[in-house]
Structures are given as C-alpha cells and as structure tokens.
C-alpha distance (Angstrom), angle and dihedral (degrees) to the residues before:
residue distance angle dihedral
M1 . . .
L2 3.78 . .
A3 3.82 90.3 .
A4 3.79 90.9 52.7
A5 3.78 90.7 50.6
F6 3.81 91.3 51.0
T7 3.81 89.7 48.1
A8 3.80 91.5 51.6
L9 3.81 91.1 46.9
A10 3.78 91.3 49.7
G11 3.80 89.3 49.9
L12 3.77 91.4 52.3
L13 3.79 90.8 49.4
L14 3.80 89.8 51.7
V15 3.81 93.7 53.8
P16 3.83 95.5 78.6
L17 3.80 89.7 46.4
L18 3.80 92.4 50.9
V19 3.80 91.1 46.6
A20 3.80 90.4 49.8
L21 3.80 90.8 51.4
C22 3.81 98.4 43.1
C23 3.82 100.5 30.6
P24 3.83 106.3 20.3
Y25 3.81 93.9 172.2
L26 3.81 98.8 41.5
F27 3.80 97.2 106.5
Q28 3.81 92.0 45.4
D29 3.80 90.4 48.0
V30 3.80 92.4 51.6
R31 3.80 93.5 44.7
Y32 3.82 91.7 50.3
F33 3.80 92.4 48.0
L34 3.80 91.5 50.0
R35 3.80 89.8 52.8
V36 3.81 91.3 50.2
A37 3.81 92.2 45.1
G38 3.79 89.8 49.6
L39 3.80 90.5 52.7
V40 3.81 91.4 50.5
R41 3.82 92.0 50.2
R42 3.78 90.7 47.8
L43 3.80 92.3 50.3
R44 3.78 91.9 51.0
S45 3.79 90.4 53.4
Y46 3.82 91.0 45.7
G47 3.80 90.3 52.1
R48 3.81 90.9 56.3
R49 3.80 94.1 52.6
R50 3.79 121.1 100.6
P51 2.92 116.2 -117.3
V52 3.79 89.3 33.5
A53 3.81 115.6 -108.4
T54 3.81 103.6 -119.1
V55 3.80 126.1 170.3
P56 3.84 91.2 -105.8
R57 3.80 86.9 54.5
A58 3.80 88.3 50.4
F59 3.80 86.6 56.9
Q60 3.80 90.4 55.9
E61 3.79 89.6 51.7
Q62 3.81 90.6 51.2
A63 3.81 89.5 49.6
R64 3.81 89.1 55.4
R65 3.80 93.7 42.8
V66 3.83 99.6 44.6
P67 3.83 104.9 12.0
H68 3.80 96.0 162.1
K69 3.79 97.5 44.8
I70 3.80 115.0 113.1
F71 3.79 109.5 -103.6
L72 3.82 103.4 169.3
R73 3.78 134.6 27.4
Y74 3.79 120.8 -176.4
G75 3.78 117.0 167.9
D76 3.79 103.6 -51.2
Q77 3.81 93.6 -20.9
V78 3.80 116.2 109.8
L79 3.81 121.2 -170.7
T80 3.80 126.6 -178.7
Y81 3.79 126.1 -146.9
A82 3.80 89.9 -104.1
Q83 3.81 93.6 50.2
V84 3.80 93.4 51.3
D85 3.81 90.0 44.5
R86 3.80 91.7 54.7
R87 3.80 92.7 44.4
S88 3.80 91.8 50.8
N89 3.82 88.7 50.1
Q90 3.80 88.0 56.5
V91 3.81 90.7 49.6
A92 3.80 91.5 52.3
R93 3.80 92.2 48.0
A94 3.81 94.0 46.1
L95 3.81 93.5 49.4
H96 3.80 90.8 44.8
G97 3.79 87.7 54.1
L98 3.81 88.9 52.4
G99 3.79 90.2 57.5
L100 3.81 104.4 -94.1
R101 3.79 118.0 143.6
Q102 3.79 134.5 -176.8
G103 3.77 111.6 -68.6
D104 3.81 94.7 29.7
C105 3.80 109.5 124.8
V106 3.80 119.4 -131.9
A107 3.81 123.0 -165.9
L108 3.80 118.6 -143.1
F109 3.81 116.4 -154.3
M110 3.79 109.5 -177.4
G111 3.79 145.2 95.7
N112 3.79 131.9 -107.0
E113 3.79 112.8 -51.6
P114 3.82 136.9 121.1
A115 3.80 91.3 -95.0
Y116 3.80 89.0 66.0
V117 3.79 89.5 60.7
W118 3.78 99.9 46.5
L119 3.80 92.3 41.2
W120 3.81 89.6 55.9
L121 3.80 92.6 47.0
G122 3.80 90.7 47.2
L123 3.79 91.6 51.6
A124 3.81 90.1 48.5
K125 3.81 90.4 53.1
L126 3.78 87.8 53.2
G127 3.81 91.8 49.1
C128 3.81 92.6 -116.6
P129 3.82 120.6 140.4
M130 3.80 115.3 -131.2
A131 3.80 125.6 -138.5
C132 3.82 110.1 -147.4
L133 3.80 106.0 -144.6
N134 3.79 120.1 -160.7
Y135 3.81 105.1 -119.4
N136 3.83 90.3 -145.0
I137 3.81 95.5 65.6
R138 3.78 122.7 95.1
A139 3.80 144.0 -176.6
K140 3.81 114.0 -15.3
S141 3.81 94.9 14.7
L142 3.80 92.2 48.5
L143 3.79 92.3 50.5
H144 3.79 91.5 47.2
C145 3.81 93.5 50.3
F146 3.78 91.1 48.6
Q147 3.78 96.2 46.7
C148 3.81 100.8 42.0
C149 3.82 93.0 64.7
G150 3.81 93.2 47.2
A151 3.81 94.4 -120.0
K152 3.79 117.8 -178.8
V153 3.79 98.3 -169.8
L154 3.80 134.9 40.6
L155 3.80 119.0 -154.0
A156 3.80 109.5 -168.9
S157 3.76 138.8 176.8
P158 3.82 112.5 -112.6
E159 3.81 85.7 -128.9
L160 3.82 86.6 72.2
Q161 3.81 94.4 53.4
D162 3.82 94.7 125.5
A163 3.80 92.2 53.1
V164 3.81 91.6 47.0
E165 3.80 93.8 49.0
E166 3.81 90.1 50.6
V167 3.82 91.9 62.5
L168 3.81 97.4 28.7
P169 3.84 97.1 102.5
S170 3.81 92.5 52.2
L171 3.80 93.6 46.8
K172 3.80 94.2 46.6
K173 3.80 89.2 49.8
D174 3.81 87.9 57.1
G175 3.80 91.6 50.9
V176 3.80 95.7 -109.1
S177 3.81 120.4 160.1
L178 3.80 114.3 -134.9
Y179 3.80 128.4 -161.4
Y180 3.77 134.2 176.8
V181 3.79 114.3 -138.4
S182 3.80 89.5 -120.9
R183 3.78 140.2 85.2
T184 3.81 95.5 -107.2
S185 3.80 137.1 32.0
S186 3.80 129.5 -152.0
T187 3.81 94.3 -173.6
E188 3.78 118.8 91.3
G189 3.79 109.0 -127.5
V190 3.81 93.9 25.5
D191 3.80 118.6 93.5
S192 3.81 129.3 -158.9
L193 3.81 122.2 -111.0
L194 3.80 111.0 -169.6
D195 3.80 94.8 65.5
K196 3.80 88.1 58.1
V197 3.81 91.8 46.0
D198 3.81 90.4 52.2
E199 3.81 92.1 55.5
V200 3.82 99.8 56.3
S201 3.80 132.8 77.8
S202 3.80 122.3 -88.6
D203 3.81 92.8 -146.3
P204 3.82 117.3 127.0
V205 3.79 113.0 -80.3
P206 3.83 120.2 -116.3
E207 3.79 117.1 -91.5
S208 3.80 88.6 -132.1
W209 3.80 89.8 71.8
R210 3.82 89.9 70.3
C211 3.80 102.1 21.1
E212 3.82 93.5 128.1
V213 3.82 95.5 56.5
T214 3.81 114.1 119.1
F215 3.80 135.6 168.3
S216 3.81 89.4 -90.5
T217 3.81 94.8 49.4
P218 3.84 114.3 113.7
A219 3.80 110.1 -103.5
L220 3.80 103.1 167.3
Y221 3.77 141.4 12.5
I222 3.79 111.4 -149.4
Y223 3.78 119.4 -177.1
T224 3.77 127.7 -125.8
S225 3.79 130.3 179.6
G226 3.79 115.1 -78.0
T227 3.78 128.2 -139.9
T228 3.80 90.7 -144.6
G229 3.78 91.6 62.8
L230 3.80 100.8 -93.6
P231 3.83 133.1 77.2
K232 3.80 120.4 -89.4
A233 3.80 122.2 -134.5
A234 3.80 108.1 -130.2
M235 3.79 110.5 -151.3
I236 3.81 110.7 -128.9
N237 3.79 116.0 -168.4
H238 3.80 126.9 -166.5
N239 3.79 92.4 -98.0
R240 3.80 89.9 56.4
I241 3.80 91.6 52.0
W242 3.80 90.3 55.9
Y243 3.80 91.3 51.8
A244 3.81 90.4 51.5
T245 3.80 90.2 55.5
G246 3.81 86.5 58.2
L247 3.81 89.0 77.2
A248 3.79 89.2 59.1
M249 3.80 91.6 47.8
A250 3.81 93.6 47.0
S251 3.81 89.7 50.1
G252 3.78 90.7 56.9
F253 3.81 103.5 -104.8
R254 3.82 110.1 176.4
S255 3.78 136.7 -165.0
D256 3.81 91.6 -109.4
D257 3.81 92.8 53.6
V258 3.78 125.0 116.2
I259 3.80 107.2 -149.7
Y260 3.80 119.2 -156.3
T261 3.79 120.8 -159.7
T262 3.78 130.9 173.9
L263 3.81 92.9 167.7
P264 3.82 116.0 112.9
L265 3.78 114.9 -93.1
Y266 3.80 91.0 -137.8
H267 3.81 87.1 74.0
S268 3.79 124.3 75.9
A269 3.83 95.5 -121.5
A270 3.80 95.6 64.8
L271 3.80 97.9 31.4
M272 3.79 104.4 38.4
I273 3.81 100.7 29.0
G274 3.80 103.8 25.1
L275 3.81 103.7 36.3
H276 3.80 98.6 29.1
G277 3.80 92.3 40.5
C278 3.79 86.8 54.8
I279 3.81 92.1 49.8
V280 3.81 98.2 50.3
N281 3.81 90.5 49.4
G282 3.79 95.1 43.6
A283 3.81 90.4 -123.5
T284 3.82 133.1 144.2
L285 3.81 124.0 -97.3
V286 3.79 122.3 -150.8
L287 3.78 108.6 -160.1
R288 3.79 125.5 -164.0
K289 3.80 125.9 -171.4
K290 3.80 94.5 -133.8
F291 3.78 138.3 -4.3
S292 3.80 117.9 -90.8
A293 3.80 119.1 -174.8
S294 3.81 92.3 -164.3
Q295 3.82 93.9 52.9
F296 3.79 100.2 33.5
W297 3.80 99.2 96.7
D298 3.80 92.6 36.4
D299 3.80 87.3 58.1
C300 3.80 91.0 47.6
R301 3.79 90.6 53.5
K302 3.81 93.7 42.5
Y303 3.81 94.6 52.5
D304 3.85 98.3 31.8
V305 3.80 90.0 -119.5
T306 3.82 116.3 -164.2
V307 3.84 101.8 174.4
I308 3.80 128.3 41.6
Q309 3.79 130.8 -170.5
Y310 3.78 120.5 -144.4
I311 3.74 149.0 170.0
G312 3.79 116.7 -148.1
E313 3.79 95.7 -97.7
L314 3.80 93.6 56.8
L315 3.79 95.7 59.5
R316 3.81 90.2 45.5
Y317 3.81 89.2 54.1
L318 3.81 89.4 51.3
C319 3.80 91.2 50.2
N320 3.81 90.0 50.5
T321 3.81 93.4 57.8
P322 3.83 117.7 98.8
S323 3.80 113.4 -86.3
K324 3.80 117.0 -103.5
P325 3.81 132.2 -165.2
N326 3.82 90.2 -119.0
D327 3.82 96.7 51.3
R328 3.81 89.9 120.0
D329 3.77 95.4 40.2
H330 3.81 98.8 108.4
K331 3.82 142.0 88.1
V332 3.81 98.8 -123.4
R333 3.80 110.0 135.6
V334 3.85 102.9 161.9
A335 3.81 133.9 42.7
L336 3.82 116.6 -172.8
G337 3.79 124.2 -172.9
N338 3.78 147.5 87.6
G339 3.78 143.1 -103.3
L340 3.81 95.6 52.6
R341 3.80 116.1 154.2
A342 3.80 116.9 -136.7
D343 3.82 94.2 -120.7
V344 3.80 92.2 50.9
W345 3.81 90.2 46.7
R346 3.81 91.8 55.3
E347 3.79 93.4 45.9
F348 3.81 92.8 46.3
V349 3.81 93.5 53.9
R350 3.81 93.0 41.1
R351 3.78 92.9 52.7
F352 3.79 105.0 33.5
G353 3.79 101.1 34.7
D354 3.78 140.7 -103.3
I355 3.80 97.1 -35.3
Q356 3.81 115.6 165.5
V357 3.81 103.3 -120.0
Y358 3.80 114.3 -159.4
E359 3.79 111.8 -168.4
F360 3.79 116.5 -168.9
Y361 3.78 140.0 -176.7
A362 3.80 122.1 -142.6
S363 3.78 142.2 127.3
T364 3.78 128.6 -139.5
E365 3.79 95.2 -116.0
G366 3.82 100.2 24.6
N367 3.80 126.4 111.7
V368 3.80 97.1 -142.7
G369 3.78 134.4 59.3
F370 3.79 139.9 165.6
L371 3.79 136.0 -148.4
N372 3.79 122.9 -157.3
Y373 3.80 92.2 -137.2
P374 3.85 94.9 164.6
R375 3.84 85.2 55.1
K376 3.81 95.5 -133.2
I377 3.78 107.9 177.5
G378 3.80 113.0 -107.6
A379 3.80 98.3 13.9
V380 3.81 125.7 109.6
G381 3.78 96.0 -158.2
R382 3.76 148.2 -28.6
V383 3.79 134.7 -108.4
N384 3.78 106.6 -108.7
Y385 3.79 108.2 -165.4
L386 3.79 93.7 -158.1
Q387 3.80 92.0 50.5
R388 3.80 91.8 44.7
K389 3.79 90.0 61.7
V390 3.79 86.5 66.9
V391 3.82 103.2 28.7
R392 3.81 103.3 52.7
Y393 3.80 104.1 -157.0
E394 3.81 128.0 155.7
L395 3.80 140.7 -179.1
I396 3.80 112.1 -130.0
K397 3.79 134.4 -173.7
Y398 3.79 113.7 -88.9
D399 3.81 131.7 -165.7
V400 3.80 105.1 -141.0
E401 3.81 93.4 -170.3
K402 3.81 94.0 52.9
D403 3.81 91.5 35.1
E404 3.80 93.2 -133.9
P405 3.82 140.6 97.9
V406 3.79 117.8 -87.9
R407 3.81 113.6 -114.4
D408 3.80 129.8 -162.8
E409 3.79 128.3 -126.2
N410 3.81 89.4 -79.4
G411 3.79 92.6 53.7
F412 3.81 96.1 -108.1
C413 3.80 128.7 127.3
I414 3.80 121.3 -102.7
R415 3.81 123.9 -127.4
V416 3.80 115.4 -133.7
P417 3.82 121.4 -130.6
K418 3.79 122.8 -119.3
G419 3.77 113.3 -72.3
E420 3.81 94.3 31.7
V421 3.79 126.2 102.9
G422 3.79 116.8 -115.3
L423 3.79 142.7 166.8
L424 3.81 113.1 -91.7
I425 3.79 114.2 -126.7
C426 3.80 130.8 167.6
K427 3.78 129.8 -160.9
I428 3.79 114.5 -109.0
T429 3.80 108.0 -125.9
Q430 3.78 138.6 147.8
L431 3.80 89.5 -90.6
T432 3.83 94.2 43.1
P433 3.81 104.5 33.7
F434 3.78 128.8 171.1
N435 3.80 108.8 -141.0
G436 3.80 96.3 -171.0
Y437 3.78 130.6 -153.2
A438 3.78 133.4 -50.0
G439 3.78 115.1 -106.7
G440 3.78 93.4 -2.1
K441 3.80 116.0 93.7
S442 3.79 91.7 158.5
Q443 3.80 90.9 53.3
T444 3.79 90.3 48.7
E445 3.80 91.4 51.5
K446 3.81 91.8 49.8
K447 3.81 89.4 62.3
K448 3.80 92.2 56.0
L449 3.80 124.9 87.9
R450 3.79 116.9 -158.7
D451 3.80 132.0 -162.7
V452 3.80 90.4 15.8
F453 3.81 102.3 155.1
K454 3.79 99.2 -7.1
K455 3.77 138.2 8.0
G456 3.77 113.4 -73.5
D457 3.82 100.2 14.9
L458 3.79 118.9 130.4
Y459 3.81 129.5 -151.2
F460 3.80 137.6 178.8
N461 3.80 113.9 -117.7
S462 3.81 107.7 -140.6
G463 3.80 94.4 -169.6
D464 3.81 88.7 -136.9
L465 3.79 130.2 115.1
L466 3.81 115.2 -140.1
M467 3.79 137.4 170.2
I468 3.82 132.3 -144.7
D469 3.80 115.1 -152.4
Q470 3.81 128.9 -150.2
E471 3.81 91.0 -89.5
N472 3.82 90.6 54.2
F473 3.79 95.6 -109.5
I474 3.79 116.1 144.1
Y475 3.80 123.4 -133.9
F476 3.79 130.3 -169.4
H477 3.81 112.7 -126.2
D478 3.80 111.1 171.6
R479 3.77 147.5 -41.8
V480 3.80 121.1 -106.0
G481 3.77 131.4 -152.2
D482 3.77 129.5 29.4
T483 3.79 101.1 -30.3
F484 3.77 137.7 77.3
R485 3.80 135.0 179.3
W486 3.80 125.4 -119.9
K487 3.81 130.7 165.4
G488 3.80 89.6 -2.3
E489 3.82 93.1 -57.6
N490 3.79 130.6 108.5
V491 3.80 113.2 -123.2
A492 3.81 122.8 -157.7
T493 3.80 107.6 -145.7
T494 3.79 93.0 -154.9
E495 3.81 92.3 55.1
V496 3.80 91.0 52.5
A497 3.81 91.2 45.0
D498 3.80 90.7 52.2
I499 3.80 90.6 54.1
V500 3.82 95.4 45.7
G501 3.81 89.6 46.0
L502 3.81 90.3 63.2
V503 3.82 91.6 70.1
E504 3.79 108.2 107.7
F505 3.82 98.2 -125.7
V506 3.83 95.9 47.9
Q507 3.81 116.5 100.4
E508 3.81 100.4 173.7
V509 3.79 133.4 2.0
N510 3.77 140.4 -179.9
V511 3.78 127.8 -176.3
Y512 3.79 128.3 -154.8
G513 3.78 139.2 163.5
V514 3.80 121.8 -106.0
P515 3.81 127.2 -167.3
V516 3.80 116.3 -120.3
P517 3.82 119.7 -158.0
G518 3.80 112.2 -103.5
H519 3.80 94.9 17.2
E520 3.79 133.2 98.4
G521 3.78 121.0 -120.8
R522 3.79 122.9 -4.8
I523 3.77 132.7 -56.5
G524 3.79 123.3 -137.4
M525 3.79 122.2 -96.4
A526 3.81 122.9 -178.7
S527 3.78 122.6 -157.6
I528 3.80 112.4 -162.1
R529 3.78 138.2 179.3
M530 3.78 116.9 -147.1
K531 3.78 124.6 -126.4
E532 3.77 113.8 -108.2
N533 3.82 113.9 -85.0
S534 3.81 91.0 7.9
E535 3.79 127.8 127.4
F536 3.78 126.2 -137.4
D537 3.82 111.8 -110.7
G538 3.79 108.3 -167.5
K539 3.78 95.8 -178.4
K540 3.79 92.5 53.0
L541 3.81 92.1 47.6
F542 3.80 91.9 47.7
Q543 3.80 92.4 50.0
H544 3.80 91.6 46.6
V545 3.82 96.3 54.2
T546 3.81 90.1 41.9
D547 3.81 90.9 54.4
Y548 3.79 97.4 45.2
L549 3.81 107.7 29.3
P550 3.81 132.3 58.3
S551 3.79 113.7 -115.2
Y552 3.81 95.3 -103.4
A553 3.84 92.0 54.7
R554 3.80 98.0 48.8
P555 3.82 113.3 108.8
R556 3.81 110.4 -113.9
F557 3.79 94.2 -169.4
L558 3.77 126.5 47.0
R559 3.78 131.3 -169.8
V560 3.79 115.9 -162.2
Q561 3.80 118.8 -161.7
V562 3.82 112.7 -149.2
E563 3.80 95.0 -174.0
P564 3.83 129.7 41.2
W565 3.78 116.7 -90.9
E566 3.76 111.0 -100.7
S567 3.78 117.3 -128.8
D568 3.82 92.1 -125.8
F569 3.80 91.8 64.1
P570 3.79 131.1 65.4
R571 3.77 116.9 -113.3
P572 3.80 117.3 -108.7
W573 3.79 95.6 -98.5
Q574 3.80 93.6 50.1
Q575 3.80 94.3 73.1
N576 3.80 124.3 103.8
R577 3.79 116.1 -89.1
S578 3.78 117.5 -106.0
P579 3.81 136.3 143.3
L580 3.77 121.8 -75.2
P581 3.80 116.2 -97.0
Q582 3.77 115.9 -100.5
G583 3.80 94.2 -96.7
F584 3.80 90.5 64.3
S585 3.77 93.2 59.6
P586 3.82 112.2 101.6
H587 3.81 87.8 -145.7
H588 3.81 91.3 58.8
A589 3.79 98.4 35.9
P590 3.81 109.5 22.9
L591 3.78 116.1 -171.3
P592 3.82 125.6 -134.6
P593 3.82 118.7 -101.2
T594 3.82 89.6 -92.2
M595 3.77 107.8 60.2
H596 3.75 117.7 -125.9
A597 3.76 128.3 -163.4
L598 3.77 113.9 -128.8
C599 3.78 102.0 -143.5
T600 3.77 139.2 175.2
N601 3.78 119.3 -147.3
S602 3.79 125.7 -148.9
R603 3.82 90.4 -84.3
G604 3.78 92.3 54.1
Q605 3.82 93.5 -107.7
H606 3.81 119.0 142.1
I607 3.79 117.3 -122.0
A608 3.81 132.7 174.0
L609 3.79 128.8 -129.1
S610 3.80 125.2 -169.4
V611 3.79 109.9 -120.9
G612 3.81 110.2 170.1
N613 3.78 145.9 -84.5
E614 3.77 134.9 -66.5
A615 3.76 129.5 175.5
K616 3.79 100.6 -132.7
A617 3.78 130.3 47.1
E618 3.79 93.0 -137.0
T619 3.81 91.1 60.6
R620 3.79 99.4 44.6
A621 3.77 119.1 117.0
C622 3.76 128.6 -122.4
V623 3.79 121.0 -160.5
F624 3.79 123.4 -153.4
L625 3.80 120.4 -164.5
T626 3.79 111.9 -157.6
K627 3.80 136.6 -179.3
G628 3.77 104.3 -154.4
P629 3.78 137.6 19.0
R630 3.75 117.8 -43.5
T631 3.77 113.3 -85.7
D632 3.79 100.7 -177.9
S633 3.78 122.5 82.2
A634 3.78 97.8 -116.6
T635 3.76 109.4 119.7
C-alpha cells in the first residue's frame, strides 16, 4: 500500500516535468488566455453599466481613490490625479461655454506635454471625440486630416503657429473655431484657450453633458497611412480603448509602476497603451517631449522608472550609445513595444540587464493583435489555441506582384502551412469588429475581404505578411501595398509621390520603401522620369520635399531615368523586394555633409550633382541616374 502511494506521488511529481518537456509553453498559454478572458468579461460588465464605464471615467475613479498620488511627471512638473482631474473639469466647462456639445469633434495639434493629457480628459468628460493630429504634417495633409473627421474646433500649440497660419484661411472659410493652447494669441483669427480655462470652476461636470456616450461612441480619431495618398482617420470607440489597455495588463503593469514614454501621444502606442494603461492601473506616467538617447537612462534613474515604451529604433539608438559603468543602474523591469530586431533585442538585454521585453503586433484600426508573452527573441506573438477559438485569424497566400490574395479554383483564399509567409486576416465579428475610417467608406471597404473561405464571410485585411513557425511563434515579415514604415511612422507612397510630382522638371514618379541593412522598417526611394528637355535640379527638389514633407516621409534615395522606360522592361518599382546592396548603406558609404548625387551620364561616366544638406549621415540621400531598367535588387 505504501509502495503504491509512493508510486502515485512520484507520478504526480513527474507530471509537471512531462508537461514542461512536451508542452513547454502550456502554463504561459493558459495564464495569458485567462488574462484575456478576464478582460473580455470585465468589458462586458462595463458595457452594461450606466453611465458607461469608459477609461476616462476610470480616471475619475482613480482621482477619487488616490487623489494625491502622482499621475504625471514632465520635466520638473509634478501633477497628481486630483490636480489633473480638476484641470480637465475646467477644460470641459470652458469648452462647453464656447458652445461645444457631446458629439462635436475637436482636433488637437500639439506635441507631448501635460496639456495634451488634460485636454483629452476634458473633452472626454464633455462627450467630444478628439482627433489626434500629427504635428509634423502641413498644408494639404493637415487640412485633409482636419476635415475628414468633421472637426469643428482646432486646439493647437503656439509652437505650431506657422503651420496653423498656413491653413487658417481655409479653416475660417469652413467656419472652424481655432484656439492656441496658451493665454494669449498673436494670430488674427485664432483665439487663446488657457485664459478661459483659468476663469471657470474646477467642480465635476454634470453627467448630462455626456449622457449619450456608449461603448460604441467615437472617442478618438487616430491617423494611419492612406493608400489614396492622404492619411486615414481610424475611428476608435471607447470599447476599443479598453481592449488596447489589455496589452498593458497582459505585460504586467502594476499600480506601483512608473511608466516612461517618449513616443508621440498622437499615436495609439503612447496614448492608448501608455497613458490609458497607466490610468486603469493607477500608475504614474513620465512624459517626455521627444526621445533622447543621451538622457534616456538618466531620466529613468531620476524618476525611478519601472516600465518603458519603445519602437525598434529607440532601443537600437540606446545600444549605439557609448557604454557606461552605470548602464545597469536602473529600476526598469518591463519594456513594451514593437519593431525590435532580434540582434538589437539580444544586445539590449545583455548590456542593460534582465529587462522583460514584451514585443507585440497590432494596428490602430485592426481587429487582431498579438503579444509575445513568452518573450522569445525575434517573435511578435504566439498562437494561443484557446484565444484563437474566439479571435478567428488566418494567414493566407498572397501574390505580391498582383497585390492581391491568391484564390483557388473555387474562388476561395488558401491558408498557408506553418513556416510559410502569408497575409494576416481576421474575421469581422461582434467580438472582433472593424470600425473603419471617418469620412472614407471606400477606404473602409478596401480593408475588407469577402467570400474568403465560404460565401458571405467577411474578414479584415491587415496588409501585413506574417509567418508562424513550428513552435507556433509568430513573426512579422513585411508590409504589402502602398505604405511602408520608417522611424516609427507610416508613410503613404502615393502621398509622397504626389508631392514630388509637383516639381516642374518631373514627368512621372513612383515612391516605394527599401530595406537598409542595420535599420528597422524601410526607407523611402523615389524613381522619377524627367520631362523632355528638362534638367535635374537637386537643390530645388531637396528644398521642395523639405518644405512639404515631414522628415520621416522624405525620400532618401532617388533614381532618375534619363530615357523613357521601354515597354519590354519592368518599371523600377515592379521588381521583387530585397535589401539594398552594401554600397547603399550609410554605414558602409557615408556621404559628406552636403549631399551629392552619384549619377551616370549617357556615356556611362560618373558625375556629381549637389542636392542639399542633412544633419545626419544615416538620413542623407543618394541619387542614382540610370539609362535602362533597374538591374539592382533595391525596390
């Protein structure tokens, strides 16, 4: 009897060992699914509450629960939950006094600062959705972003006065009210806001001001790159915001955390995951205007930071700084972000300590996302069989040349086996909806795939190519279509092409992203054909793209065609994608401070043309003048 008991006990002790050997990620898979399931249950209960339990309402609850806890730190500024709550009450009251009512959209045009946070919370208390404008955009793009979401008011930083004045006549013609987030204004037609905010009460605002807000009500408009040449405004409702905070919860954010973000608040990563993840956990957010590699770790030590947000480039910049004896002297335990290369990941952990790096995959408007919760280097997520029963995503065969999914003889899409790259799609359901874009029904329809595996089914087209390996880890491969990503920003090739095409000597132009060794994402390359009897003017082209495009969207490489493309040859952008040859890399062939175009004349002789100036070698342009079709592999 005793022997049998010992045998049974030994068997029980062996179970965890056998599970670890046969299913090494089982416990992590189950734990992750339980966290996701818990979030879903919580959201369903929140949706039934009246008034509805939104994230801004969660902030009010935190302000009542821990009023004196530090909520925001910005430089030497320190703001508690109660202080930000009162300030946002003033914002809501001031804007209500100016005629805003729930449902009226307000566009915010400013960089990272505390005002961004309490303006957003104030608008939420008023029931007004906020459009998050990229402060780098200008002129036509700025007008488009403002108009497509139907905004009635523009709140802008006085630092962006030149950009505001450029579009002021058009906005005033449309009856738009404009305010600088300041106490004075030097621009005729633009009023100041903060003096009005200072004058009103900080008492809680009436619930009746936002009584019609539900989980499906628009809360934010966040912009993504558009295939028609201009950004698209993704509609983010309150339900979507809650789901975004799930990434913070699944990554282990705690109430005692100090979260450090240098990412722009106009993007979903900083706003929906960083700020809102901080709010729902009752944590502290350290906000910085812009990223600084030299001051990053000093800030982490100064503020006792425990969680950092990143995009791949940021951690590479940190790894490229000179080593210091105190590299591991910090309290950072979690890094959450995306776009991190495997080699940079290894070097970051080796140098700066055993930081838990959580890489994720998601898109602002998409209905599917992944978190690499086992933290396997290089992966963006993991197939969780329990989760997949609810979130019905697939990888399907995709024809890159035709820019469309491959379909079988019956007209249905084809799933790819493990180890092969495929287009990520996800079924559109009540639990995984696709809310689309503001003012762009055609753009919304383009992101939908119909009759995928059977007649009548409907899927979201992510536009991204991924791969699932034999261990069920998910890897990002590439982006398809007319966009690419550079410096953490999405670039629409057609928008850049439209701008370059305005130069007087350009007859035809196409823009595409090319990978550069040692860099994340793709950098812009423009291929142009000259007008007949025109001369290439590098300085004029450089000044034009500098004036009309943000730095991340400016082409860094240019191909100039001196003879018309012959019909027998593919055009430059029709070649297969592959990395640039070594000579293209700024690390292997740095250019002098004044850019020069390496050109070949009709006799095959190399000549140099002055193009312009850039501050950093890695962002300098190189121009190639060719006679025939492109023969290298740079797309």
